[in-house]
C-alpha positions in Angstrom: -25.3 127.8 85.6 -24.9 124.1 86.0 -26.1 122.2 88.9 -23.1 121.2 91.2 -22.8 119.1 94.3 -19.9 121.2 95.6 -22.2 123.3 97.7 -23.6 120.2 99.3 -20.2 118.8 100.4 -19.8 119.3 104.1 -16.4 119.0 105.8 -16.0 116.0 108.0 -14.9 116.5 111.5 -11.7 114.5 112.3 -12.9 112.0 114.8 -11.0 109.0 113.6 -7.3 108.0 113.1 -4.1 109.0 114.9 -3.7 112.4 116.4 -0.8 114.0 114.5 0.9 117.3 114.7 4.6 116.4 114.6 4.8 116.5 110.8 2.8 113.4 110.4 4.3 111.5 113.2 2.3 110.5 116.3 2.2 112.9 119.1 4.2 111.9 122.1 4.5 113.3 125.6 7.3 115.6 126.4 10.3 114.1 128.2 11.7 110.7 128.3 10.0 107.5 129.3 13.4 106.3 130.7 14.4 106.8 134.3 16.2 109.9 135.4 19.8 110.3 134.7 21.8 107.6 136.4 18.9 105.4 136.9 19.0 103.2 133.8 22.5 103.2 132.5 21.6 105.8 129.8 24.8 107.7 130.5 27.1 104.8 129.8 27.5 103.5 133.3 25.4 101.3 135.5 23.4 102.6 138.4 25.8 100.9 140.8 28.8 102.7 139.2 26.9 105.9 139.3 26.1 105.4 143.0 29.7 104.7 143.8 30.8 107.9 142.0 28.3 109.8 144.0 29.6 108.5 147.3 33.2 109.4 146.2 32.1 112.9 145.2 30.3 113.4 148.5 33.5 112.7 150.4 35.6 115.1 148.2 33.4 118.2 147.9 33.0 121.1 150.3 30.3 122.8 148.3 26.9 122.8 150.2 24.7 122.8 147.0 26.7 119.9 145.5 26.5 117.9 148.8 22.7 118.5 148.9 22.3 117.4 145.2 24.5 114.3 145.8 22.6 113.4 149.0 19.2 113.7 147.2 20.5 111.6 144.3 21.7 108.8 146.7 18.4 109.0 148.5 16.4 108.8 145.3 18.3 105.7 144.1 17.9 104.0 147.4 14.2 104.7 147.5 13.9 103.4 143.9 15.7 100.2 145.0 13.5 99.9 148.1 16.5 100.3 150.4 15.6 103.6 152.2 
């Protein structure tokens, strides 16, 4: 039998480099780094337009759950702007 260095090779722990796991791409946190819907214009309208639509919808609906959602959205936007 020939002398070989294969038995002397020890696996190296991975302590350097990027943490991967997404098929070679860097791992990212789940979710979006953008603001919530209606907050940054990511739905094609500005936050002011979104707020105006919420106010219009609040006056037109009779559904209690929808009114609660609209109220919470309006409140969230006003808090975000420092107006509440």
